[in-house]
N, C-alpha and C positions, 0 to 999 in steps of 0.2 A: 517482638511479635512471636507468639507461640504458634508455630506452623501446625502442630498437632490439633489445635483448636480451629485453625484455618478461618480466621476472620478475614474478610475481604478488604476492609478498610479499618485502620486503627486511628483513634483520636481525631476523628473528623468533626468539624464544628457545626455543620449544617445537617438538616434533616434528611437530605437526599445525597447520595454519593455521586461521584463524577460520571457514572454511566447511567444515571437515571433510576436507580433502584432505591426503594425505601429502606431506611435503616431503623433498627430497634435501639433501645437505650444502651445496649452493649456493642453497638456498631456492627451488628450482623445484618446481612441482607435479608429482608423479610418478603419483599415483592420481587421474586427471582425471575426477571424477564429478560434483561439485556446482557448482564455479565460483562465480559471484556472483549474488545476487538483488537485485531492485529494492527500495528503501525508500520512505518512511521506515520505521524509523529508518535512519540512515547511520552505521554503526559506525566509530569513529575508526581501528580497526585496518585497515580496508579502504580508507581514503582513497587511499593510494598505488597500490593495485591498480586502483581505479576510475579514477584519473587516467591510468594506463597504458592501460587499456581505452579511455577517451575519446580519448586521443592517437592511438591506432591507428585508431579510427573516423573521426576527423577526417582522418587521412592518406589513408584510402580514399575520402573524399568524403562521409562521413555526418555531417552537422552535428549537434553535440550542443546547439546552441541558444545563446541570448544569455548564459546563465550560464557558458558556456565550460568549461574543464577544471577542475572544482571538486572532484572526488573524491566527488561525490554521485550515486549511481545512482538518479536520479529519473525523472519522466515524460519529459523531453527525451532523456536517455540511453537510456531504454527504447525510444523511437521510433527512435533511431539503431541500436540493437541489432536491432530488428525488421527494419529495412530491410536491414541486413547479412545477417541470417539468411535473408531471402528471396532475396537476390541470389546467395548462395553455397551455397544448398541446405542450410543448417543447420537441423536439426530443432529444434522448440521443446522445451526440456528438460521432463522430467516434473514438476519442482518449480516450474515457471512458473505463476503465477496468471493470466497474460494474455500475449499475444504480445509478445515483447521484454522480459518481466519477469524473465527469468533467462538466463544464458549459461553453458554448461559450460566447464570449464577447457580441454578439447580445442578448443572453438571459439575460445576466447581465444588459445590458442597459435597457431592457424591464422591469426589476424589478422596476425601479424608476417611471414607467409610468402607472402601473396597479393598480387597487384598490383591496383591500382584498376580497377574496371569503367569502360568508356568513358562509360556513362551510368548512374551509380548511382541506385538508387531514392530519390526525395526522402524526407526524414524528416519533413517538416512543420515542422522547426525553422528553416528558412532564413529570413533576414530578421531584423531587429532585435527583432521581437516574439515570435519563436518560433512554435510551431505551436498547434493547437487544444487539444492536451493529451489528446485522446480516445484510448482504446484500442478496438480492433475486437473487441468481445465479441459473440457471437451472442445474439439475444434469448433470454430464459429461456422455457422451454416454457409454453404457456398451459394445460396440464393442470391440472385442479382440485387434484390432490394436491400438485403442485409449488408452485402459487401459494399454496395453503393453508399448506404448510410454511414458505415464505418469510415469509408474514405472521406465522405463529406465532413464528418466530425474531425478527422485528422487534419484535413485541409483548413478547416475553420480555426482550430487551435494554432496551427503553424502560421496562418496569415498574421495573427496578432503577436505571436511569440518571436517569429524570425523572418517575417515577410516571405515565408516558404522556402528559404535557403537552407540546404543541408550542410553547407560549409561555413556557416556563420558563427561568430563568437560573440559573447556578451560585449556590448558596446558597438555592435553592428559592423565590426571589421570581419573580413572573410579570409579563409585560408583553405584552399582546395586540398592541401596535403592531408588534412584530417580524414578525408574520405578513404584514404588508403591505409590508414593506421589501424592496428588492432585495438581492442578495448583497453588492454593494458597500456599501450602506447598513448592512447588518448588520455587516460587517467594521469599518466606521467606528464603529458603536455599541459594538462589543466593546472598543474602546480605552478606554472608560470603565468597565470592569468593576469597578474598585475602588470605585465609587460604588454598586454593587448591594449590598443588605443581605446580610450574612454571606457574601459571595462571596470565593472564594480563587483564582479563575481566570476566563478569558473564556468558558468552556464555555456553550453556549446551545442551546436547542431540545430536541426530543424525544430526540435521540441525543447531546446534550451535546458539540457540536463546538467546540473551541477555535478562536481566530481563525486561527492558522497552518494547522491541518488543514482547516478549512472552505475557506480560500482554495485550498489545494493540491487538495483533492478536487473543487472546482468546476472547476478547470482540467483535472483528469483526465477529468471528465465532458464537458468541452467546452461548458459552458453560458456564456451571455453574462452576466457578473456585473452588468452595468449594467442589464439588463432582467429577469433571472430573479428571481422573488419567492421569499422564504424561507417559502413557504406549506407546509401539511401534505403536499401531494402531492410537492413537491420534497424535503422532509425524508425522506419514505419512500424516494424514489428514491435519495437520497444514501446512506442506510443500505444499501440493496441493492447499489448500485455499489461501496461500500466493502467489503462482505462478499465480493463477487466478486473485487475487486482484491487484497485483503490477507488474506482469511480462507478462501480456497478453497471458497467456497460451492458452486460448480458441482460440485466433486469430492465434497463431502459429499452433495449431492442425488443424484448418480449412484452413490454407494456406494464410490467409490475413496478417500475420505478418512473416517477413523474419527470417531466422536463425540468421542473424547478429543482427537484432533488438531485438530478443528474448534473445540472449546471453547478450547484453548490459543491458537489463532489469534485468536478473538474477544477473549480476555482481553488481548491485546496492543493492542487498539483501544479497548475499553470497560473502564474501570477497575472498574466494579461487578461484572463477571463474573470469578470466581476462576479461576486456572489450576490445573493438576493438583497443585500444591503447596498448594492450598487457601488461596492468598493473592491479593490484588489485585496485578497486575503493577506498579501504580503506587502501592502503599501507601507513605505518607510523602511523596508529591508532592501539594502543595496539600492539599485536604481529601478525597482519594480513599480509598476503602475498598471492600471487597467487600460486595455486597448480600445474598448468600446463600452457603452453603458449596458445595464442589465436588461432593459426592455429590448434593445437590439439583439442581445444574446438570446433572450427567450424567443424572439420571433425567428431567429435563424435556426435554433434547435427545433422549434416547432415545425418549421418548414421541412427540415430534414426528416422529421418523424412522419410527416404526411406521405412520404414516399414509401413507407413500410406497409406491406400487405397486412 
């Protein structure tokens, strides 16, 4: 792939690319609407496009961090995208769950035509250790209806993921000791998940985070894994942060994201919540299955929404 030409997708067999943009005969995006969104997941079909994006960001002086040009649009690349958008007056796309979490195809194309700023905005990825991993999300409103709705959604997810227990492990065994562990200690503990009774994965806690996702989200939140305890308050904050990052919680709260779209987003994070096809997104993976049907989910989320002013 010639990064100087900055083709988003190369040698793709169909008329539309993986993010819904129309392609011309040279595999360039012509209907520049969606672009790319941050993961995980990191679709294999988008690896070359993301590598091209990362290469151009590096050319302009926006470090994508110690992981380098790896084809994964993760937290480090998101911070680089955010800095680029700020310096070149690029608006945050409507489909972005957080600043830097998405970039339009128009903005991607512009990357190849602009010259580096004399002093580009730091990404926070500079240095061998990368940045803090935090995204700049405004605090959620402290209105009673907002806080009540967020708690209700948390409790709903937890009911079907863990029966509400903070000290539960995959397989339904429990160990209260995990509540006093630091995140680093929990991550180490999860390596022994095969010794847990009836366990099929490293998922742990009220919201059943696997080892990799817990590590990633702790980085996104910017917490110190060596000192932050995996206590109930952190687990609740983890769930809310994840809903804001990956499930468009803020949009659902303000009415710009429908109940159906919100549920489908939740279903991509929590296996017990069914998607609009009435299936667990992760059915067949480990011991995952839906905990209720889609119509029941839609009714519950709809009822929670009715409490919002």
